[in-house]
All heavy atoms as TSV, in Angstrom:
chain	resi	resn	atom	element	x	y	z
A	1	MET	N	N	0.862	-1.191	-0.033
A	1	MET	CA	C	-0.021	0.019	-0.028
A	1	MET	C	C	0.891	1.279	0.008
A	1	MET	O	O	1.862	1.293	0.709
A	1	MET	CB	C	-0.879	-0.076	1.258
A	1	MET	CG	C	-1.876	1.003	1.337
A	1	MET	SD	S	-3.309	0.423	0.362
A	1	MET	CE	C	-4.476	1.599	0.706
A	2	LEU	N	N	0.520	2.191	-0.789
A	2	LEU	CA	C	1.311	3.447	-0.864
A	2	LEU	C	C	0.878	4.369	0.304
A	2	LEU	O	O	-0.246	4.458	0.626
A	2	LEU	CB	C	1.027	4.142	-2.190
A	2	LEU	CG	C	1.451	3.470	-3.420
A	2	LEU	CD1	C	1.003	4.232	-4.646
A	2	LEU	CD2	C	2.968	3.247	-3.509
A	3	ASP	N	N	1.909	5.081	0.835
A	3	ASP	CA	C	1.570	6.074	1.834
A	3	ASP	C	C	1.241	7.410	1.190
A	3	ASP	O	O	1.360	7.547	-0.092
A	3	ASP	CB	C	2.685	6.256	2.868
A	3	ASP	CG	C	3.963	6.751	2.320
A	3	ASP	OD1	O	3.944	7.531	1.287
A	3	ASP	OD2	O	5.036	6.471	2.921
A	4	HIS	N	N	0.826	8.385	1.929
A	4	HIS	CA	C	0.367	9.669	1.389
A	4	HIS	C	C	1.430	10.350	0.552
A	4	HIS	O	O	1.197	10.880	-0.527
A	4	HIS	CB	C	-0.108	10.622	2.509
A	4	HIS	CG	C	-0.600	11.925	1.982
A	4	HIS	ND1	N	-1.764	11.999	1.322
A	4	HIS	CD2	C	-0.100	13.163	2.160
A	4	HIS	CE1	C	-1.994	13.320	0.959
A	4	HIS	NE2	N	-0.939	13.982	1.446
A	5	ASP	N	N	2.714	10.323	1.008
A	5	ASP	CA	C	3.785	10.980	0.266
A	5	ASP	C	C	4.060	10.253	-1.062
A	5	ASP	O	O	4.331	11.003	-2.089
A	5	ASP	CB	C	5.108	10.980	1.109
A	5	ASP	CG	C	4.995	11.894	2.273
A	5	ASP	OD1	O	4.206	12.870	2.233
A	5	ASP	OD2	O	5.730	11.685	3.245
A	6	GLN	N	N	3.976	8.928	-1.077
A	6	GLN	CA	C	4.198	8.226	-2.349
A	6	GLN	C	C	3.056	8.524	-3.328
A	6	GLN	O	O	3.324	8.685	-4.505
A	6	GLN	CB	C	4.302	6.750	-2.068
A	6	GLN	CG	C	5.499	6.310	-1.347
A	6	GLN	CD	C	5.497	4.894	-0.890
A	6	GLN	OE1	O	4.413	4.407	-0.444
A	6	GLN	NE2	N	6.563	4.226	-1.008
A	7	ILE	N	N	1.816	8.635	-2.847
A	7	ILE	CA	C	0.719	8.978	-3.685
A	7	ILE	C	C	0.853	10.389	-4.298
A	7	ILE	O	O	0.672	10.597	-5.474
A	7	ILE	CB	C	-0.609	8.805	-2.936
A	7	ILE	CG1	C	-0.884	7.369	-2.655
A	7	ILE	CG2	C	-1.783	9.455	-3.735
A	7	ILE	CD1	C	-1.988	7.140	-1.640
A	8	ASP	N	N	1.301	11.321	-3.432
A	8	ASP	CA	C	1.496	12.684	-3.861
A	8	ASP	C	C	2.625	12.751	-4.925
A	8	ASP	O	O	2.442	13.472	-5.937
A	8	ASP	CB	C	1.822	13.599	-2.689
A	8	ASP	CG	C	1.883	15.050	-3.121
A	8	ASP	OD1	O	0.899	15.544	-3.664
A	8	ASP	OD2	O	2.941	15.663	-2.849
A	9	THR	N	N	3.695	12.055	-4.688
A	9	THR	CA	C	4.808	12.013	-5.650
A	9	THR	C	C	4.330	11.490	-6.987
A	9	THR	O	O	4.630	12.015	-8.071
A	9	THR	CB	C	5.994	11.187	-5.103
A	9	THR	OG1	O	6.426	11.819	-3.906
A	9	THR	CG2	C	7.132	11.118	-6.101
A	10	PHE	N	N	3.578	10.342	-6.922
A	10	PHE	CA	C	3.058	9.747	-8.146
A	10	PHE	C	C	2.149	10.718	-8.891
A	10	PHE	O	O	2.301	10.936	-10.143
A	10	PHE	CB	C	2.284	8.486	-7.841
A	10	PHE	CG	C	1.719	7.765	-9.056
A	10	PHE	CD1	C	2.509	7.115	-9.935
A	10	PHE	CD2	C	0.333	7.903	-9.303
A	10	PHE	CE1	C	1.929	6.501	-11.034
A	10	PHE	CE2	C	-0.185	7.294	-10.403
A	10	PHE	CZ	C	0.599	6.613	-11.281
A	11	ALA	N	N	1.271	11.375	-8.180
A	11	ALA	CA	C	0.395	12.346	-8.807
A	11	ALA	C	C	1.131	13.509	-9.453
A	11	ALA	O	O	0.802	13.945	-10.553
A	11	ALA	CB	C	-0.667	12.886	-7.763
A	12	ARG	N	N	2.129	14.001	-8.725
A	12	ARG	CA	C	2.969	15.121	-9.247
A	12	ARG	C	C	3.677	14.653	-10.550
A	12	ARG	O	O	3.666	15.384	-11.497
A	12	ARG	CB	C	4.015	15.558	-8.280
A	12	ARG	CG	C	3.465	16.252	-7.049
A	12	ARG	CD	C	4.485	16.632	-6.020
A	12	ARG	NE	N	5.477	17.546	-6.558
A	12	ARG	CZ	C	5.326	18.880	-6.640
A	12	ARG	NH1	N	4.212	19.388	-6.274
A	12	ARG	NH2	N	6.233	19.633	-7.152
A	13	ASP	N	N	4.169	13.429	-10.505
A	13	ASP	CA	C	4.875	12.928	-11.726
A	13	ASP	C	C	3.921	12.809	-12.867
A	13	ASP	O	O	4.241	13.154	-14.033
A	13	ASP	CB	C	5.563	11.612	-11.427
A	13	ASP	CG	C	6.720	11.693	-10.492
A	13	ASP	OD1	O	7.221	12.851	-10.246
A	13	ASP	OD2	O	7.178	10.678	-9.954
A	14	GLU	N	N	2.704	12.361	-12.646
A	14	GLU	CA	C	1.730	12.213	-13.655
A	14	GLU	C	C	1.309	13.565	-14.288
A	14	GLU	O	O	1.192	13.708	-15.499
A	14	GLU	CB	C	0.454	11.525	-13.163
A	14	GLU	CG	C	0.613	10.057	-12.912
A	14	GLU	CD	C	0.768	9.331	-14.158
A	14	GLU	OE1	O	-0.054	9.464	-15.102
A	14	GLU	OE2	O	1.746	8.531	-14.256
A	15	ILE	N	N	1.162	14.568	-13.416
A	15	ILE	CA	C	0.836	15.942	-13.859
A	15	ILE	C	C	1.960	16.497	-14.700
A	15	ILE	O	O	1.739	17.004	-15.786
A	15	ILE	CB	C	0.453	16.815	-12.673
A	15	ILE	CG1	C	-0.885	16.414	-12.062
A	15	ILE	CG2	C	0.407	18.274	-13.131
A	15	ILE	CD1	C	-1.197	17.040	-10.749
A	16	LEU	N	N	3.193	16.356	-14.181
A	16	LEU	CA	C	4.356	16.935	-14.936
A	16	LEU	C	C	4.557	16.233	-16.296
A	16	LEU	O	O	4.831	16.855	-17.297
A	16	LEU	CB	C	5.640	16.779	-14.082
A	16	LEU	CG	C	5.683	17.727	-12.907
A	16	LEU	CD1	C	6.862	17.393	-12.060
A	16	LEU	CD2	C	5.720	19.172	-13.340
A	17	SER	N	N	4.316	14.900	-16.319
A	17	SER	CA	C	4.446	14.203	-17.563
A	17	SER	C	C	3.381	14.635	-18.531
A	17	SER	O	O	3.700	14.852	-19.735
A	17	SER	CB	C	4.333	12.700	-17.242
A	17	SER	OG	O	4.359	11.964	-18.446
A	18	ALA	N	N	2.140	14.745	-18.133
A	18	ALA	CA	C	1.039	15.204	-18.955
A	18	ALA	C	C	1.328	16.605	-19.454
A	18	ALA	O	O	1.033	16.881	-20.661
A	18	ALA	CB	C	-0.298	15.086	-18.209
A	19	TRP	N	N	1.817	17.466	-18.578
A	19	TRP	CA	C	2.117	18.848	-18.962
A	19	TRP	C	C	3.168	18.875	-20.049
A	19	TRP	O	O	2.977	19.576	-21.098
A	19	TRP	CB	C	2.503	19.657	-17.739
A	19	TRP	CG	C	2.767	21.069	-18.066
A	19	TRP	CD1	C	3.955	21.689	-18.386
A	19	TRP	CD2	C	1.768	22.083	-18.158
A	19	TRP	NE1	N	3.735	23.046	-18.647
A	19	TRP	CE2	C	2.440	23.273	-18.484
A	19	TRP	CE3	C	0.404	22.170	-17.918
A	19	TRP	CZ2	C	1.731	24.502	-18.644
A	19	TRP	CZ3	C	-0.297	23.366	-18.120
A	19	TRP	CH2	C	0.405	24.506	-18.439
A	20	SER	N	N	4.221	18.175	-19.838
A	20	SER	CA	C	5.301	18.231	-20.805
A	20	SER	C	C	4.868	17.595	-22.139
A	20	SER	O	O	5.277	18.124	-23.146
A	20	SER	CB	C	6.515	17.603	-20.268
A	20	SER	OG	O	7.040	16.717	-20.135
A	21	ASP	N	N	4.066	16.564	-22.082
A	21	ASP	CA	C	3.552	15.943	-23.363
A	21	ASP	C	C	2.646	16.998	-24.074
A	21	ASP	O	O	2.765	17.120	-25.291
A	21	ASP	CB	C	2.764	14.729	-23.101
A	21	ASP	CG	C	3.615	13.516	-22.620
A	21	ASP	OD1	O	4.826	13.635	-22.711
A	21	ASP	OD2	O	3.027	12.541	-22.144
A	22	ALA	N	N	1.802	17.659	-23.350
A	22	ALA	CA	C	0.886	18.649	-23.949
A	22	ALA	C	C	1.645	19.813	-24.554
A	22	ALA	O	O	1.401	20.236	-25.663
A	22	ALA	CB	C	-0.129	19.160	-22.918
A	23	ILE	N	N	2.619	20.301	-23.862
A	23	ILE	CA	C	3.428	21.444	-24.311
A	23	ILE	C	C	4.231	21.030	-25.573
A	23	ILE	O	O	4.307	21.758	-26.548
A	23	ILE	CB	C	4.415	21.954	-23.244
A	23	ILE	CG1	C	3.641	22.537	-22.095
A	23	ILE	CG2	C	5.371	22.995	-23.794
A	23	ILE	CD1	C	2.720	23.722	-22.410
A	24	ALA	N	N	4.804	19.856	-25.573
A	24	ALA	CA	C	5.534	19.374	-26.752
A	24	ALA	C	C	4.591	19.220	-27.942
A	24	ALA	O	O	5.046	19.479	-29.084
A	24	ALA	CB	C	6.214	18.045	-26.406
A	25	ALA	N	N	3.411	18.824	-27.738
A	25	ALA	CA	C	2.433	18.602	-28.839
A	25	ALA	C	C	1.961	19.949	-29.411
A	25	ALA	O	O	1.774	20.054	-30.651
A	25	ALA	CB	C	1.238	17.825	-28.329
A	26	VAL	N	N	1.759	20.935	-28.604
A	26	VAL	CA	C	1.220	22.196	-29.147
A	26	VAL	C	C	2.291	23.234	-29.503
A	26	VAL	O	O	2.009	24.098	-30.333
A	26	VAL	CB	C	0.204	22.885	-28.148
A	26	VAL	CG1	C	-0.969	21.970	-27.876
A	26	VAL	CG2	C	0.855	23.336	-26.890
A	27	SER	N	N	3.427	23.139	-28.957
A	27	SER	CA	C	4.486	24.175	-29.206
A	27	SER	C	C	4.804	24.434	-30.648
A	27	SER	O	O	4.958	25.590	-31.073
A	27	SER	CB	C	5.772	23.847	-28.469
A	27	SER	OG	O	5.577	24.047	-27.052
A	28	PRO	N	N	4.875	23.389	-31.519
A	28	PRO	CA	C	5.175	23.666	-32.933
A	28	PRO	C	C	4.061	24.502	-33.607
A	28	PRO	O	O	4.320	25.078	-34.671
A	28	PRO	CB	C	5.280	22.285	-33.555
A	28	PRO	CG	C	5.499	21.359	-32.439
A	28	PRO	CD	C	4.889	21.981	-31.238
A	29	HIS	N	N	2.906	24.538	-33.071
A	29	HIS	CA	C	1.776	25.249	-33.680
A	29	HIS	C	C	1.546	26.645	-33.091
A	29	HIS	O	O	0.612	27.321	-33.551
A	29	HIS	CB	C	0.477	24.404	-33.497
A	29	HIS	CG	C	0.659	23.016	-33.988
A	29	HIS	ND1	N	0.714	22.640	-35.362
A	29	HIS	CD2	C	0.770	21.834	-33.320
A	29	HIS	CE1	C	0.877	21.430	-35.425
A	29	HIS	NE2	N	0.912	20.873	-34.251
A	30	LEU	N	N	2.353	27.032	-32.149
A	30	LEU	CA	C	2.158	28.357	-31.492
A	30	LEU	C	C	3.197	29.328	-31.943
A	30	LEU	O	O	4.353	28.994	-32.163
A	30	LEU	CB	C	2.288	28.193	-30.009
A	30	LEU	CG	C	1.261	27.262	-29.340
A	30	LEU	CD1	C	1.624	27.041	-27.861
A	30	LEU	CD2	C	-0.146	27.849	-29.430
A	31	PRO	N	N	2.780	30.605	-32.048
A	31	PRO	CA	C	3.719	31.654	-32.428
A	31	PRO	C	C	4.801	31.723	-31.337
A	31	PRO	O	O	4.525	31.743	-30.136
A	31	PRO	CB	C	2.897	32.933	-32.429
A	31	PRO	CG	C	1.504	32.488	-32.466
A	31	PRO	CD	C	1.436	31.135	-31.882
A	32	GLY	N	N	6.027	31.649	-31.703
A	32	GLY	CA	C	7.134	31.679	-30.801
A	32	GLY	C	C	7.367	30.349	-30.095
A	32	GLY	O	O	8.294	30.235	-29.256
A	33	GLY	N	N	6.572	29.378	-30.355
A	33	GLY	CA	C	6.733	28.068	-29.748
A	33	GLY	C	C	6.431	27.917	-28.308
A	33	GLY	O	O	6.630	26.840	-27.684
A	34	GLN	N	N	5.859	28.951	-27.671
A	34	GLN	CA	C	5.531	28.910	-26.271
A	34	GLN	C	C	4.052	29.230	-26.084
A	34	GLN	O	O	3.496	30.165	-26.712
A	34	GLN	CB	C	6.357	29.951	-25.471
A	34	GLN	CG	C	7.809	29.636	-25.441
A	34	GLN	CD	C	8.116	28.312	-24.699
A	34	GLN	OE1	O	7.546	28.072	-23.670
A	34	GLN	NE2	N	8.989	27.555	-25.287
A	35	PRO	N	N	3.390	28.532	-25.153
A	35	PRO	CA	C	1.982	28.802	-24.914
A	35	PRO	C	C	1.729	30.132	-24.190
A	35	PRO	O	O	2.552	30.496	-23.288
A	35	PRO	CB	C	1.541	27.618	-24.004
A	35	PRO	CG	C	2.765	27.152	-23.328
A	35	PRO	CD	C	3.885	27.443	-24.286
A	36	MET	N	N	0.720	30.804	-24.553
A	36	MET	CA	C	0.346	32.056	-23.891
A	36	MET	C	C	-0.468	31.673	-22.663
A	36	MET	O	O	-0.894	30.562	-22.520
A	36	MET	CB	C	-0.535	32.892	-24.843
A	36	MET	CG	C	0.204	33.284	-26.171
A	36	MET	SD	S	1.545	34.438	-25.826
A	36	MET	CE	C	0.579	35.903	-25.539
A	37	PRO	N	N	-0.762	32.675	-21.804
A	37	PRO	CA	C	-1.591	32.362	-20.607
A	37	PRO	C	C	-2.900	31.645	-20.849
A	37	PRO	O	O	-3.259	30.692	-20.173
A	37	PRO	CB	C	-1.826	33.715	-20.000
A	37	PRO	CG	C	-0.558	34.504	-20.359
A	37	PRO	CD	C	-0.276	33.985	-21.762
A	38	LEU	N	N	-3.603	32.077	-21.953
A	38	LEU	CA	C	-4.891	31.369	-22.242
A	38	LEU	C	C	-4.657	29.966	-22.709
A	38	LEU	O	O	-5.455	29.071	-22.406
A	38	LEU	CB	C	-5.638	32.146	-23.301
A	38	LEU	CG	C	-6.346	33.461	-22.841
A	38	LEU	CD1	C	-6.969	34.160	-24.025
A	38	LEU	CD2	C	-7.335	33.159	-21.766
A	39	ASP	N	N	-3.594	29.741	-23.411
A	39	ASP	CA	C	-3.246	28.342	-23.850
A	39	ASP	C	C	-2.954	27.494	-22.595
A	39	ASP	O	O	-3.428	26.365	-22.496
A	39	ASP	CB	C	-1.999	28.333	-24.715
A	39	ASP	CG	C	-2.142	29.122	-25.991
A	39	ASP	OD1	O	-3.242	29.090	-26.593
A	39	ASP	OD2	O	-1.221	29.817	-26.387
A	40	ARG	N	N	-2.225	28.078	-21.640
A	40	ARG	CA	C	-1.855	27.330	-20.416
A	40	ARG	C	C	-3.140	26.945	-19.612
A	40	ARG	O	O	-3.167	25.876	-19.064
A	40	ARG	CB	C	-0.915	28.172	-19.590
A	40	ARG	CG	C	0.413	28.327	-20.224
A	40	ARG	CD	C	1.341	29.344	-19.415
A	40	ARG	NE	N	1.453	29.035	-18.011
A	40	ARG	CZ	C	2.452	28.329	-17.479
A	40	ARG	NH1	N	3.394	27.847	-18.242
A	40	ARG	NH2	N	2.464	28.085	-16.185
A	41	ILE	N	N	-4.071	27.842	-19.611
A	41	ILE	CA	C	-5.326	27.567	-18.843
A	41	ILE	C	C	-6.008	26.360	-19.523
A	41	ILE	O	O	-6.506	25.421	-18.825
A	41	ILE	CB	C	-6.216	28.738	-18.847
A	41	ILE	CG1	C	-5.667	29.883	-17.930
A	41	ILE	CG2	C	-7.629	28.405	-18.376
A	41	ILE	CD1	C	-6.351	31.241	-17.991
A	42	GLY	N	N	-6.141	26.347	-20.869
A	42	GLY	CA	C	-6.765	25.286	-21.522
A	42	GLY	C	C	-6.044	23.969	-21.385
A	42	GLY	O	O	-6.634	22.907	-21.150
A	43	ILE	N	N	-4.722	23.976	-21.401
A	43	ILE	CA	C	-3.954	22.816	-21.240
A	43	ILE	C	C	-4.102	22.228	-19.835
A	43	ILE	O	O	-4.333	21.026	-19.643
A	43	ILE	CB	C	-2.449	23.098	-21.449
A	43	ILE	CG1	C	-2.209	23.392	-22.993
A	43	ILE	CG2	C	-1.538	21.928	-21.049
A	43	ILE	CD1	C	-0.829	23.975	-23.294
A	44	ALA	N	N	-4.095	23.130	-18.844
A	44	ALA	CA	C	-4.289	22.710	-17.461
A	44	ALA	C	C	-5.640	22.153	-17.225
A	44	ALA	O	O	-5.799	21.131	-16.500
A	44	ALA	CB	C	-4.058	23.913	-16.487
A	45	ARG	N	N	-6.687	22.720	-17.835
A	45	ARG	CA	C	-8.022	22.210	-17.665
A	45	ARG	C	C	-8.196	20.762	-18.246
A	45	ARG	O	O	-8.773	19.873	-17.663
A	45	ARG	CB	C	-9.074	23.089	-18.377
A	45	ARG	CG	C	-9.328	24.324	-17.639
A	45	ARG	CD	C	-10.336	25.189	-18.307
A	45	ARG	NE	N	-10.574	26.457	-17.551
A	45	ARG	CZ	C	-11.096	27.501	-18.029
A	45	ARG	NH1	N	-11.464	27.561	-19.318
A	45	ARG	NH2	N	-11.268	28.574	-17.320
A	46	ARG	N	N	-7.571	20.586	-19.417
A	46	ARG	CA	C	-7.634	19.206	-20.007
A	46	ARG	C	C	-6.857	18.223	-19.200
A	46	ARG	O	O	-7.371	17.064	-18.974
A	46	ARG	CB	C	-7.056	19.260	-21.462
A	46	ARG	CG	C	-8.044	19.929	-22.453
A	46	ARG	CD	C	-7.599	19.758	-23.889
A	46	ARG	NE	N	-6.356	20.361	-24.196
A	46	ARG	CZ	C	-6.223	21.712	-24.466
A	46	ARG	NH1	N	-7.238	22.503	-24.434
A	46	ARG	NH2	N	-5.061	22.196	-24.693
A	47	ILE	N	N	-5.737	18.590	-18.659
A	47	ILE	CA	C	-4.998	17.712	-17.810
A	47	ILE	C	C	-5.757	17.381	-16.527
A	47	ILE	O	O	-5.795	16.219	-16.129
A	47	ILE	CB	C	-3.533	18.213	-17.497
A	47	ILE	CG1	C	-2.733	18.288	-18.780
A	47	ILE	CG2	C	-2.904	17.472	-16.363
A	47	ILE	CD1	C	-1.479	19.056	-18.659
A	48	ALA	N	N	-6.296	18.396	-15.915
A	48	ALA	CA	C	-7.079	18.204	-14.708
A	48	ALA	C	C	-8.226	17.250	-14.901
A	48	ALA	O	O	-8.492	16.359	-14.070
A	48	ALA	CB	C	-7.498	19.569	-14.111
A	49	GLN	N	N	-8.934	17.475	-15.987
A	49	GLN	CA	C	-10.074	16.593	-16.277
A	49	GLN	C	C	-9.662	15.177	-16.496
A	49	GLN	O	O	-10.257	14.212	-15.995
A	49	GLN	CB	C	-10.840	17.108	-17.476
A	49	GLN	CG	C	-12.072	16.331	-17.845
A	49	GLN	CD	C	-12.796	16.898	-19.028
A	49	GLN	OE1	O	-12.192	17.512	-19.908
A	49	GLN	NE2	N	-14.150	16.778	-19.042
A	50	ARG	N	N	-8.566	15.043	-17.218
A	50	ARG	CA	C	-8.116	13.646	-17.513
A	50	ARG	C	C	-7.564	12.952	-16.276
A	50	ARG	O	O	-7.790	11.717	-16.138
A	50	ARG	CB	C	-7.002	13.703	-18.614
A	50	ARG	CG	C	-6.612	12.317	-19.110
A	50	ARG	CD	C	-5.673	12.335	-20.230
A	50	ARG	NE	N	-4.359	12.602	-19.653
A	50	ARG	CZ	C	-3.370	13.292	-20.197
A	50	ARG	NH1	N	-3.548	13.807	-21.410
A	50	ARG	NH2	N	-2.202	13.430	-19.659
A	51	LEU	N	N	-6.871	13.620	-15.363
A	51	LEU	CA	C	-6.256	13.036	-14.192
A	51	LEU	C	C	-7.128	13.054	-12.967
A	51	LEU	O	O	-6.765	12.533	-11.927
A	51	LEU	CB	C	-4.921	13.684	-13.966
A	51	LEU	CG	C	-3.865	13.503	-15.052
A	51	LEU	CD1	C	-2.590	14.177	-14.685
A	51	LEU	CD2	C	-3.637	12.040	-15.371
A	52	GLY	N	N	-8.301	13.753	-13.032
A	52	GLY	CA	C	-9.175	13.785	-11.959
A	52	GLY	C	C	-8.682	14.677	-10.753
A	52	GLY	O	O	-8.909	14.374	-9.599
A	53	CYS	N	N	-8.074	15.788	-11.140
A	53	CYS	CA	C	-7.616	16.754	-10.102
A	53	CYS	C	C	-8.181	18.120	-10.475
A	53	CYS	O	O	-8.952	18.273	-11.438
A	53	CYS	CB	C	-6.117	16.756	-9.979
A	53	CYS	SG	S	-5.208	17.265	-11.459
A	54	THR	N	N	-7.800	19.138	-9.715
A	54	THR	CA	C	-8.236	20.496	-10.010
A	54	THR	C	C	-7.269	21.207	-10.941
A	54	THR	O	O	-6.060	20.859	-10.996
A	54	THR	CB	C	-8.450	21.298	-8.750
A	54	THR	OG1	O	-7.156	21.504	-8.151
A	54	THR	CG2	C	-9.402	20.640	-7.772
A	55	THR	N	N	-7.725	22.213	-11.636
A	55	THR	CA	C	-6.830	23.039	-12.458
A	55	THR	C	C	-5.824	23.712	-11.556
A	55	THR	O	O	-4.635	23.807	-11.925
A	55	THR	CB	C	-7.688	24.065	-13.271
A	55	THR	OG1	O	-8.601	23.392	-13.995
A	55	THR	CG2	C	-6.778	24.904	-14.134
A	56	GLY	N	N	-6.231	24.122	-10.368
A	56	GLY	CA	C	-5.341	24.739	-9.414
A	56	GLY	C	C	-4.218	23.861	-9.041
A	56	GLY	O	O	-3.049	24.238	-8.890
A	57	ARG	N	N	-4.507	22.562	-8.847
A	57	ARG	CA	C	-3.452	21.600	-8.546
A	57	ARG	C	C	-2.459	21.447	-9.664
A	57	ARG	O	O	-1.241	21.350	-9.409
A	57	ARG	CB	C	-4.096	20.253	-8.221
A	57	ARG	CG	C	-3.088	19.167	-7.883
A	57	ARG	CD	C	-2.338	19.400	-6.628
A	57	ARG	NE	N	-1.476	18.256	-6.381
A	57	ARG	CZ	C	-0.318	18.363	-5.778
A	57	ARG	NH1	N	0.110	19.500	-5.311
A	57	ARG	NH2	N	0.415	17.294	-5.572
A	58	VAL	N	N	-2.955	21.450	-10.896
A	58	VAL	CA	C	-2.063	21.374	-12.075
A	58	VAL	C	C	-1.114	22.594	-12.063
A	58	VAL	O	O	0.123	22.427	-12.186
A	58	VAL	CB	C	-2.832	21.269	-13.369
A	58	VAL	CG1	C	-1.852	21.366	-14.609
A	58	VAL	CG2	C	-3.649	20.001	-13.472
A	59	PHE	N	N	-1.671	23.776	-11.875
A	59	PHE	CA	C	-0.812	24.995	-11.833
A	59	PHE	C	C	0.129	24.986	-10.660
A	59	PHE	O	O	1.332	25.427	-10.817
A	59	PHE	CB	C	-1.639	26.246	-11.864
A	59	PHE	CG	C	-2.210	26.626	-13.215
A	59	PHE	CD1	C	-3.513	26.836	-13.398
A	59	PHE	CD2	C	-1.365	26.740	-14.314
A	59	PHE	CE1	C	-4.042	27.172	-14.633
A	59	PHE	CE2	C	-1.833	27.080	-15.545
A	59	PHE	CZ	C	-3.181	27.320	-15.707
A	60	GLU	N	N	-0.308	24.473	-9.561
A	60	GLU	CA	C	0.576	24.360	-8.380
A	60	GLU	C	C	1.797	23.514	-8.670
A	60	GLU	O	O	2.940	23.851	-8.393
A	60	GLU	CB	C	-0.234	23.763	-7.214
A	60	GLU	CG	C	0.505	23.601	-5.934
A	60	GLU	CD	C	-0.303	22.904	-4.873
A	60	GLU	OE1	O	-1.444	23.396	-4.585
A	60	GLU	OE2	O	0.103	21.815	-4.376
A	61	VAL	N	N	1.552	22.363	-9.196
A	61	VAL	CA	C	2.596	21.440	-9.553
A	61	VAL	C	C	3.507	21.977	-10.653
A	61	VAL	O	O	4.757	22.049	-10.528
A	61	VAL	CB	C	2.082	20.001	-9.952
A	61	VAL	CG1	C	3.217	19.137	-10.519
A	61	VAL	CG2	C	1.393	19.396	-8.763
A	62	VAL	N	N	2.916	22.435	-11.760
A	62	VAL	CA	C	3.712	22.900	-12.855
A	62	VAL	C	C	4.440	24.233	-12.488
A	62	VAL	O	O	5.597	24.373	-12.816
A	62	VAL	CB	C	2.791	23.198	-14.098
A	62	VAL	CG1	C	3.561	23.851	-15.211
A	62	VAL	CG2	C	2.209	21.867	-14.553
A	63	GLY	N	N	3.827	25.091	-11.740
A	63	GLY	CA	C	4.440	26.337	-11.303
A	63	GLY	C	C	5.675	26.060	-10.444
A	63	GLY	O	O	6.651	26.722	-10.534
A	64	ALA	N	N	5.546	25.036	-9.615
A	64	ALA	CA	C	6.652	24.749	-8.709
A	64	ALA	C	C	7.851	24.173	-9.521
A	64	ALA	O	O	8.995	24.395	-9.112
A	64	ALA	CB	C	6.206	23.707	-7.671
A	65	GLU	N	N	7.593	23.512	-10.611
A	65	GLU	CA	C	8.612	22.873	-11.354
A	65	GLU	C	C	9.143	23.812	-12.447
A	65	GLU	O	O	10.305	23.707	-12.836
A	65	GLU	CB	C	8.129	21.580	-12.035
A	65	GLU	CG	C	7.754	20.498	-10.986
A	65	GLU	CD	C	9.000	20.008	-10.274
A	65	GLU	OE1	O	10.086	19.928	-10.845
A	65	GLU	OE2	O	8.852	19.696	-9.063
A	66	HIS	N	N	8.260	24.663	-13.037
A	66	HIS	CA	C	8.645	25.415	-14.217
A	66	HIS	C	C	8.541	26.905	-14.023
A	66	HIS	O	O	8.553	27.697	-14.958
A	66	HIS	CB	C	7.769	24.994	-15.417
A	66	HIS	CG	C	7.921	23.565	-15.700
A	66	HIS	ND1	N	9.021	23.059	-16.328
A	66	HIS	CD2	C	7.082	22.553	-15.515
A	66	HIS	CE1	C	8.858	21.734	-16.499
A	66	HIS	NE2	N	7.728	21.424	-15.969
A	67	GLY	N	N	8.485	27.361	-12.773
A	67	GLY	CA	C	8.438	28.803	-12.513
A	67	GLY	C	C	7.166	29.405	-12.965
A	67	GLY	O	O	6.827	30.408	-13.273
């Protein structure tokens, strides 16, 4: 059985992996290759829906890792 810290680490890894996959998929189609704030909101919403967490949690994890 996983303890709370292991579950949190797994969830963080899943969010970061989903975020990097999403950014890699859309970057070639964006001006300058970087998502704008509205793009980031949409990406975070899709990840949150897919992983069953909140958009705030996605931004919390991604912000902590990517500034």
